[in-house]
C-alpha positions, 0 to 999 in steps of 0.5 A: 500500499504506498501511503502519501504524505503533504508536505510544508505547501500542502502539496501530496507527496508519496512517503519515505516509505513508500517509496522504499517499498517501490524501490524494494519491489521493483524489477531488476535487470542487477546481480544479487550484490549489484542491487543490494548495494544501490538499495543502501545508496537509496536508503542513504539519499532518502534520510538525506533527502529527508531530512533536508526537506524537513527543515525547508521552507515553504515557498512562499517564505522562502521568496520572502526570506531571500527576498528579505535577505537582499533588501528588496522588501 
C-alpha cells in the first residue's frame, strides 16, 4: 500500500517508506550484490533528502526570506 502525505506547501507527496517499498519491489536486472548496494545507497539518499526537506521553508516563506536578505522588501 502506498502512503502519501502533504508537504509544507500542501502538495501531496509519497512518503519515504512508499518510495523505499517501490525500490525494493521493482524488478531489476542487477545482480544480487549490485542490487543491494544500489538499495543501500537509495536508502541513504532518502534519509538525507528527508532531513533537508524537513528543514525547508514553504515556497512563499522562502521567497520572502530571500527578498529580505537582498533588501527588496
